[in-house]
Each structure stands twice: as structure tokens, then as C-alpha cells.
C-alpha positions as CSV (number, residue, x, y, z in Angstrom):
1,M,-14.7,-85.5,-64.6
2,D,-12.6,-87.9,-62.3
3,R,-14.8,-90.1,-59.9
4,M,-14.9,-88.4,-56.6
5,L,-14.1,-90.8,-53.6
6,S,-15.1,-89.7,-50.2
7,P,-13.2,-90.5,-47.1
8,K,-15.1,-93.9,-46.2
9,D,-14.6,-94.8,-50.0
10,L,-11.0,-94.3,-50.1
11,S,-10.9,-96.2,-46.8
12,E,-11.7,-99.2,-48.2
13,W,-10.2,-98.9,-51.4
14,L,-7.0,-98.4,-49.5
15,G,-7.9,-100.9,-46.5
16,I,-7.2,-98.4,-43.8
17,S,-9.3,-97.1,-40.8
18,L,-11.5,-94.7,-41.6
19,Q,-9.7,-92.9,-38.5
20,A,-6.2,-93.2,-40.4
21,V,-7.8,-91.6,-43.0
22,Y,-8.7,-88.7,-41.3
23,H,-5.3,-88.3,-39.6
24,L,-3.6,-88.4,-42.9
25,N,-5.8,-85.3,-43.4
26,H,-4.8,-83.3,-40.0
27,S,-1.1,-84.0,-40.9
28,G,-0.8,-83.3,-44.3
29,A,0.4,-86.2,-45.5
30,G,-2.6,-87.9,-47.5
31,P,-3.8,-87.5,-50.8
32,R,-5.2,-83.7,-52.3
33,Y,-9.1,-83.2,-51.2
34,S,-11.8,-80.8,-52.0
35,R,-14.1,-79.6,-49.8
36,V,-18.0,-79.3,-50.9
37,G,-20.3,-77.2,-49.3
38,G,-17.6,-76.0,-47.1
39,K,-17.4,-79.2,-45.0
40,V,-17.8,-82.6,-47.3
41,I,-14.6,-83.8,-48.2
42,R,-14.2,-85.8,-51.7
43,Y,-10.8,-87.0,-53.3
44,R,-10.9,-86.8,-57.0
45,L,-9.4,-90.4,-57.8
46,A,-6.2,-88.7,-60.0
47,D,-5.2,-87.1,-57.1
48,V,-5.2,-90.2,-54.8
49,E,-3.5,-92.3,-57.9
50,A,-1.0,-89.4,-58.3
51,W,-0.4,-89.4,-54.3
52,L,-0.2,-93.1,-54.1
53,D,2.5,-92.7,-57.4
54,S,4.6,-90.6,-55.0
55,R,5.2,-93.0,-52.6
56,A,6.0,-95.7,-54.7
57,V,9.0,-97.7,-53.3
58,E,11.5,-98.8,-55.7
59,R,12.4,-102.6,-55.4
60,G,15.1,-103.1,-53.4
61,D,14.7,-100.0,-51.6
62,R,14.4,-100.6,-47.8
63,S,15.1,-97.2,-46.7
64,G,11.0,-96.2,-47.2
65,A,11.9,-93.3,-49.2
66,A,9.8,-92.5,-52.1
67,A,11.6,-93.0,-55.4
């Protein structure tokens, strides 16, 4: 099974605030997550890595659009 990250773990790993993680969740712009026990949010490391890959920008692409 993949390693699971809490929202706090994710914020530390990405170097963003916990509030920013919750904003990504609420807006639907963040990585996929699971609810454990109905309330507890956890992120599979593979889903986070896939989300980051989907947001990668090719060198020289200044538009900010994903490659």
C-alpha cells in the first residue's frame, strides 16, 4: 500500500501552508484524497506525485499551462 499523507504532511512536503492545502481541496484543484472514517483526509503518495506531474511546466513555457 502507498504511503498516506495527512494534510499537515502534505503542506510540509509541498512547502505550502495548511490553509493552502485546504483551499486546494475545497476548490478541487489539489491532488485526489480519501476520507478515512468519514472525516479524516489522507492523500496517497502516488496520487500526489501524479498531481504534481500533471502540473509540470516544460522548460521555456512561460504560460503556466501544464505540458
